[in-house]
N, C-alpha and C positions, 0 to 999 in steps of 0.2 A: 613237550608242550609247556609254554610259559604259564606262570600263575595267572596272568591277565587272560590268556586264551582259555584257561581252565574254567574261568568264571563266566565265559560267554555262553549264551544260549542262542542257537540258530546260526551263529556266525563261525565259520571255520576258516581261519586266516591262512593263506599260503605261507610257507616258511619264509621268514625274514620280513614279512609285511607287517608294519605296526598298525594298530587299530585306527590311528588318525589318518591313515592312507587308504582306508576302505573306499572312500569316494572316488579314488583314482582308478579303481579296478573295472569300472563300467558294469557292475553287477546289477541284475534285476532281482528284487525281493521275491518275485514269483518263480524264479528258476534257479537262483544261485545261493539261496539260503536254505538251511535245514528247517523243517517244521517240527514242532510249532515255533513260531517266531512272532513277536509283537513288533509292529512297525509304527512309526510316527510320521504323519503326513505334514511336510514342511509348509505347504500352502495353507492348510487349515490352521496350523499353529500361528502363522503370520496374520491370517485373517482374524483370529480370535483376539490376539494381542492388540491389533489395530482397532477392532470393534470396541473393546473395553476401554482403550485409551480415549477414543472419541466420546464415549459415554461419560466417563468421569470428568473429562474436560468440559463438556457441555453442561454437566450437572454442577460444576464448581466444587467438586470434592477431590480428595487425594486417594491414591491407590497404593497399598502396601501388600501385594499378593502373598499368600501363605506359601512359603518355600517347601512345606511338607508335602505339597501335591507332587512335585517332581523330584525333589532332593537333588536336582541337577544343576550344575553350574551353567551349562549351555542354555537351559530354559530360563534360569534366573537372569542371566545376562541379556537374553532376548527381551524379557519383560522390562528390565531397567532401560535398555536401549529404546524400548517402545513407549517410554514415558512414565513408568512406575516411580512414585515418589520415594519409596523405600521397600523393604521386605519384612514379612512377618515370620517368626520362628515359634516353634512349640517347645523346644528344649534348648538348654545352654549349649549342647553339642551342635545344634543347628546354628545358634548364634556364632559359635566359633568358626564354623565353615563360612558363613556369610561374611564375617569380619575378615577372614583369610582371603576371600574373593574380592575384597575392597568395597563391600556394601557399606554406605555411610549412614543410613538410617535403618535401624532394626527395632521392630516392635516384638518383644517377647510376650506373646499372648498367653501368659501363664503366670501363676504365682511362683515365687522363688524361695525355696526353703533349704535346699541342699547345701551344706557348708562348703564342699569342694567346688561346686558351681559358683557360689558367691565369692569364694577366694579367687577363682580365675577372673571373674569380672573386676574384682578389686585390684588385681595385679596388672590388668590390661586396660580395659575400657575406662576404668575409674582412676587410672594412674595419670598424674599430671604430665609425666615425661612423654606419654603417648599422644598428648595433645599440644605439643610444643609448636607444631606446624599445622596450618589449616588443612592441608591435603591429607593428613593422617588422622583426622578427627572422625570418630564414629559416635553417633548419638544413639542411645539405647533407652527404651522404655520397657517396664515390666508391670505386672499387676500386683495389687494388694487387695485383700478382701476381708481382713479382720484385724482387730487390734493386736491379737497374738501374732499374726503374721508380720505386722509392722514392727513389733517389738523384737521379733527374731531377726529380721533384716537389720534393724538399727544396731542391735547388740553385736551381731556378727561383723558388720562393716566397721564398727568401732574397734573391735578386737584386732581386725586386720589393718587398722589405720588407713582406711581408704582415703585417698587424697581428694577425690571429687565426689559430690553427692550423686545418688542414683535417682533418676526420674521415674516416678511411679504413677500409675493410673488406678483409681478406685474401680474395682470390677463389680458390676451388678450381676446377680444371678437370678434364678427362678427355681421354685420348688421342683425337685426331681431332675434338675439340671446338673451341671458340673460345679466348678468353683464359682465364687461370686457372692457378695453380700446379698442376703435374701430380703432385706427390708431397707426402706429409706433411712431409718434410724441407724441401722448397723453400718450403712455406707457412710453416714455422717460421723459416727464414732471413729470409723477407720480413717476418714479424712483428717479429723482433728488429731488423731495419733500421729499421722504423717507430719502435720504442721508443727507438733511439739518436738519432732525428731531433729537431730542435727545433721544426719547423713542421707536424708531422703527429701525429694522435692516433689510436691504434688503437681502433676502436669495434665490431669484430665480424668476422663471416665471411659470405661470400656465394657463390653459385654459380647455374648455370642448367642445368637438366636437359632443356629442351624440345626440343633438337635430336637427342637420342638416337634411334637407329633402333628402331622399335616391333617387339616380338616378338608376332606375331598370336596365338600360343597363350597367352601370359601376359597379353595385353591392355595391356601397357606395356613399355617397353624393358627388355631383360634386365639391363642395367647400371645401371638406375635406383636400386634399393635400395642397392647397394654405393657408388654415387656420393653419395647422400644421407648414408649412414653416414660417408663420408669427410669431408663437410662437418661433421657432428657431431663426428667425431674431432678435426678441427682446432680446433673451438671449445673442446673440452675441453682440448686441448693448450695453448691460450692461457691458460686458467684455471690449469692446473697450473704453467705457467712464469711466472705472474704478469705477463703481457704486456699485458693489457687495461687501458685507461686511463680507462674510464668506468664508472659504477655500473650502468647498464642497457644492456649491449651488444646488438647486433642479430645475429640469424642469419636469412638471407634466401635464398629460392629460390622456385620456383613459377611456371611458365608457366601457360597456361590449360588444359592437358591433364591434368596430374598433380598438381594442388595438394592433392588428398586424400592422396597419398603423402607429400608434403612435410609436411603436418600430422602424419601418422602417424610420420614419422622425425625430424622437427625441431620438433615442437610443444611446448607448454608443459611444462616440467620434464623433458623427454626429454633435451635437450642439457645443461641446467643451470638452476637457479632464477633466475639473474641475467638470462638471455637473453630478449629479446623476439623472437618469431617474426614475420617480415614476409613475406607473400605479395605477389608482383608481377604476378599474373595481370591481363591487360588485355582479351583478346578475349572474355571472358565477357560484356562489356557489350552486345555485339550478337549474340554467338554466330554460328552460320552453318548452312548445309545440307551442309557438307562435312567438313573436317578436324576441327573441334571437335564437330560432330554425332557423328562417329565416336569421338573420343577422350575427350570430357569425362566426368567421373564423374557429371555431372548431365544426361547424355543417353545416347549410345550405349554408354558404359562404366559404366553404372549398376551399383553393387555391391549395391543394395538396392531393392526395389520401393517403399519409402517415401521414397527420395531425391527431392529436388526436381528440377525439370527447367527448364533454360534454354530460352528461345524465340528462334528466329532473328528478328532485328529488321530486317535489310536485305532489300529486295526490288528486283529489277531489272524494270522494265516495258519491253517492247520490242514491235515490230510486225513481222509478216511482210512482207518486201519483195517476194518473188517465189517461185513454185514452178516453176522453169525446166525441170525434168526430173523424170521419175518417181522417187519416193523421196527427193527433196531439197526442202527449204525454206530460203530465205535470209532471215535476220532482221537487224535494223538495229543490232546491237551487235558490237563486236569487241575486239581486244586493248587498245585505248585506253579501254575502258569497264569491263572486268571483270578481276579477278585470275585468273591461270591457272597460277600456280606450283605449286599443289597439284593441282587438277583444274579442268575446265571447268565452267561453270554448269550447274545442274540445272533442267530445265523443270518447273514446278509446275502449270501449267494455262493455260487461256484464259479471259479475262474476257468475259462476255456479259451485258449489262444490269447491270453492276456486281457480278456473282456469278462467283467463280472456279470454273470447271468443270474437273475432272480430265481428263487426256488419257492414252491408252495410252502406254507407254514410248517416248519420243522423245529420244534422246541428242543433245547438242551434239557434233558430230564434230570440228570445228576452228573456229578463229577467224582471220580476217585483221585488218587494222588497224581496219576499220569494219564488217565483216560477220561474221555467225555462220552456220555450216552445220548444219542439223538433218537428221539421217539418219532418214528415216521408215521404221521397222521395224514389221511387224505381228505378228511372233512366231508365225505360223501356216504358214510355208513359202510364203506367197503373195508376189506381187511387192511389193517395198518400196513403201510409200505407199498400198497398196490399201485400208487400213482407216482412212485419215485424210482429213480434209476441210479442212486448213489452206488459207487463201486470203489473198492480199495484203490488208493492212490489219488482219488479226486482231491483237488485243492479247493478248500472252502475259506470264506472270509467271515469273521465274527466281529461284532461290536461288543464292547464291555460296559459294565456299569461300575462307577467309582474309580476315577483315575489313580487316586493315591495307592490303591491296592495293586494296580497294574505296575506302576513304577517300583513298588516294593519287590516285585517278583522278577524284574528284568534289569540286571546291572548294566546292560548295554542294549539300546534300542536303535535299530537302523532308522535313519532319517531318509525319507523317500520323497520323490517328486510325484506329480500326478500320474505318471506312467509307471510308477514303482521302481524307477532307477534309484539306486542307493547313492545318496549324496554325502552322507556322513554317519557317524554313530553318536547318539546322545547317551552319555553315561550318567549313572546315579553316583554322586560324589560325596554324599554326606554319610 
């Protein structure tokens, strides 16, 4: 077995058949793959990309989806082909991959302190030789959130004799959040330190609102609007103090749950006419049956009946292993197969002759490393399991919550059409 085949889950390739030829085999994900297996629905993927592209175009903002959602060249290419302005990365390792794939605008939504990472940037993206021809040019932005961080970057780039300056955005944060200047004053001190530097260029402001605790009554975090207003405030401060060093600075925020609020508070001409608003939403590309189903303005948090709707594109196929006691069924997926940081998977139904049949409510009660526990509840006060006929070998469909965790666990995901015919395999490449 090749090293490539050894890494696959659910896909057993015939001898001599390369992974990129799977689409030629005529396989059905329902009958020709081993379970458990995660599949990606091509039509839902295309729909979500087109829906988001139409939204940002109509809103007059730009989209740099977060590549950490999929870590996949296939998905990144589809997003760029669908109109994305650039891509977002969380680490310099992800920046390297995006650069290798030819992405020309990369927003590193993180502060940069690691000397080896800074060295790679200085030797590649900040080297004059790599920008001698227009087609080879890659624009990069990263965050700074403190004077100490600015000084570290400036000193390291000077030691490395970086040939071109690094574009940076002042990051605003909030108490209890991640990185980011916690106050208006600290953001201004940081910006002034950038202006004094010789190897950094102040190019805008950024922040991330996605980790705020959601207020169920408001439908979004109570601190969301004040935080977005603080980002706008900082952007205006930079204009007033004449600290911005580019003609078209960036203001950026926007996870996959509250991008509509970002547009409302940071959109075109709201911060200022010079600014380009960049959304970094990533999980919209596959959506899900859990956290984004609940929170997305294009699903559970719809503010208008006319709003478009994202479609869940990831589906887990699994089989019943055993019904060892009354009220319990054991299925063949576990922690190694599904994300569980937000919630456990949701049973969608059972396949019979290729048709998904709904089932009464059956929750996933817990997962072990390789096993899932279904608690068979009938909802009528009778003995658990009395209304269910699950049997070993039954093929079940599950929806997941949090796409990033799904891609983390599946190095290769079959791409399927609406009838579950396998079209291709989407690989995780970062």
